[in-house]
C-alpha positions as CSV (number, residue, x, y, z in Angstrom):
1,X,0.0,0.0,0.0
2,X,2.8,2.4,0.9
3,X,5.4,0.9,-1.4
4,X,6.1,4.2,-3.2
5,X,7.4,5.8,0.1
6,X,9.7,2.9,0.8
7,X,10.7,2.6,-2.8
8,X,12.0,6.2,-2.7
9,X,14.2,5.4,0.2
10,X,14.7,1.6,0.3
11,X,17.6,1.4,-2.1
12,X,19.5,4.2,-0.4
13,X,18.6,3.2,3.1
14,X,19.6,-0.4,2.5
15,X,23.2,0.8,1.9
16,X,23.3,2.8,5.1
17,X,24.6,0.8,8.0
18,X,24.9,1.8,11.7
19,X,28.5,2.4,12.7
20,X,28.5,-0.8,14.8
21,X,27.7,-2.9,11.8
22,X,30.1,-1.2,9.4
23,X,33.4,-3.1,9.2
24,X,36.4,-2.9,7.0
25,X,37.2,-6.6,7.7
26,X,35.6,-9.1,5.4
27,X,33.8,-11.9,7.2
28,X,35.5,-15.3,7.1
29,X,33.9,-18.0,4.9
30,X,33.0,-20.0,8.0
31,X,31.4,-17.1,9.7
32,X,29.6,-15.9,6.6
33,X,28.1,-19.3,5.8
34,X,26.9,-20.1,9.3
35,X,26.1,-16.6,10.6
36,X,22.5,-15.6,10.8
37,X,21.5,-12.0,10.6
38,X,20.6,-10.6,14.0
39,X,16.8,-10.2,14.5
40,X,15.8,-6.6,14.3
41,X,12.6,-5.6,16.0
42,X,10.5,-3.4,13.8
43,X,8.1,-2.7,16.6
44,X,7.7,0.8,18.1
45,X,9.0,0.6,21.6
46,X,10.1,4.2,22.2
47,X,8.7,7.6,21.5
48,X,10.6,10.9,21.3
49,X,9.7,13.4,24.0
50,X,7.7,16.5,22.9
51,X,10.7,18.8,23.3
52,X,12.8,16.7,20.9
53,X,10.2,15.6,18.4
54,X,10.5,17.2,15.0
55,X,8.1,20.1,14.1
56,X,8.8,20.7,10.4
57,X,10.9,20.0,7.4
58,X,12.8,16.9,6.5
59,X,13.0,15.6,10.1
60,X,9.2,15.7,10.5
61,X,8.7,13.9,7.2
62,X,11.2,11.2,8.1
63,X,9.7,10.8,11.6
64,X,6.2,10.5,10.2
65,X,7.3,8.0,7.6
66,X,9.1,5.9,10.2
67,X,5.9,5.9,12.3
68,X,3.6,5.0,9.4
69,X,5.9,2.1,8.4
70,X,6.6,0.7,11.9
71,X,3.1,1.1,13.2
72,X,1.6,-0.8,10.2
73,X,-0.5,2.1,9.1
74,X,1.3,2.2,5.8
75,X,0.3,-1.5,5.3
76,X,-3.4,-0.9,6.0
77,X,-3.4,-1.8,9.7
78,X,-5.1,0.2,12.4
79,X,-3.1,1.7,15.3
80,X,-4.6,2.8,18.6
81,X,-5.1,6.5,18.7
82,X,-3.3,6.7,22.1
83,X,-0.2,5.0,20.7
84,X,-0.2,7.3,17.7
85,X,-0.5,10.3,20.0
86,X,2.5,9.1,22.1
87,X,4.7,8.7,19.0
88,X,3.7,11.6,16.7
89,X,1.9,13.8,19.2
90,X,-1.7,14.5,19.8
91,X,-1.6,17.7,17.7
92,X,-0.4,15.7,14.7
93,X,-3.0,13.0,15.2
94,X,-5.7,15.7,15.3
95,X,-4.3,17.5,12.3
96,X,-4.2,14.4,10.1
97,X,-7.6,13.3,11.3
98,X,-9.2,16.7,10.6
99,X,-7.6,16.8,7.2
100,X,-8.8,13.3,6.2
101,X,-5.4,11.6,6.2
102,X,-6.4,9.4,9.2
103,X,-9.8,7.9,9.9
104,X,-10.9,6.7,13.3
105,X,-12.3,3.2,13.4
106,X,-13.3,0.7,16.1
107,X,-9.9,-0.8,15.8
108,X,-8.0,2.6,15.9
109,X,-6.7,5.0,13.4
110,X,-6.3,3.9,9.8
111,X,-4.7,5.7,6.8
112,X,-7.2,6.9,4.2
113,X,-6.6,6.9,0.5
114,X,-6.2,10.7,0.7
115,X,-3.7,10.2,3.5
116,X,-1.8,7.6,1.5
117,X,-1.5,10.0,-1.4
118,X,-0.5,12.8,0.9
119,X,2.4,10.8,2.5
120,X,3.5,9.2,-0.7
121,X,4.0,12.7,-2.2
122,X,6.7,13.5,0.5
123,X,10.3,12.7,-0.3
124,X,12.1,11.1,2.7
125,X,15.8,11.5,3.4
126,X,17.1,7.9,3.9
127,X,19.6,8.9,6.6
128,X,16.9,10.6,8.7
129,X,14.4,7.7,8.1
130,X,17.0,5.2,9.3
131,X,17.7,7.4,12.4
132,X,14.1,7.6,13.4
133,X,13.5,3.9,12.8
134,X,16.4,3.2,15.1
135,X,15.2,5.5,17.8
136,X,11.6,4.3,17.7
137,X,12.6,0.6,17.8
138,X,15.7,0.5,20.0
139,X,15.6,3.8,21.9
140,X,19.2,4.4,20.9
141,X,20.5,7.9,21.3
142,X,20.9,9.4,17.8
143,X,21.8,13.1,17.3
144,X,20.5,13.0,13.7
145,X,17.1,12.3,15.1
146,X,17.5,15.0,17.8
147,X,17.7,12.4,20.5
148,X,20.9,13.5,22.1
149,X,20.4,12.0,25.5
150,X,18.3,9.1,26.9
151,X,16.0,11.7,28.5
152,X,14.9,12.8,24.9
153,X,13.1,9.5,24.4
154,X,10.7,7.4,26.5
155,X,9.7,3.7,26.5
156,X,6.1,3.1,25.5
């Protein structure tokens, strides 16, 4: 459903590795053949505090794209309104609901066709998208996402 957004960034984002994963040493044949990739949780476990949450520009676009992707809204799933408010803020939830991008249902908020077109039209910077994905899923401090200390994010 939201393939256009991820298509714009997937190729570039796939080449971006966190510093801990980047290595100049090639893996040995034995390690490479038996090693399994570490499981990465794509579940939102953290939210950025109001004072550090992006308000405009490329950072806001990337933060919203990460939320839509990780919450499942981009794939047609519903997300509880309370969870959405914790992650993107009550004002953003109200704005997107009032403008017809989100629709409240019995199961939570869903992305409307209008909302899908609205978010697809945005161009997301891959580095920022990666940074926000990382913060929302792991809580890792990341200055690019304006999470410069652990106090800038909360577990949800």
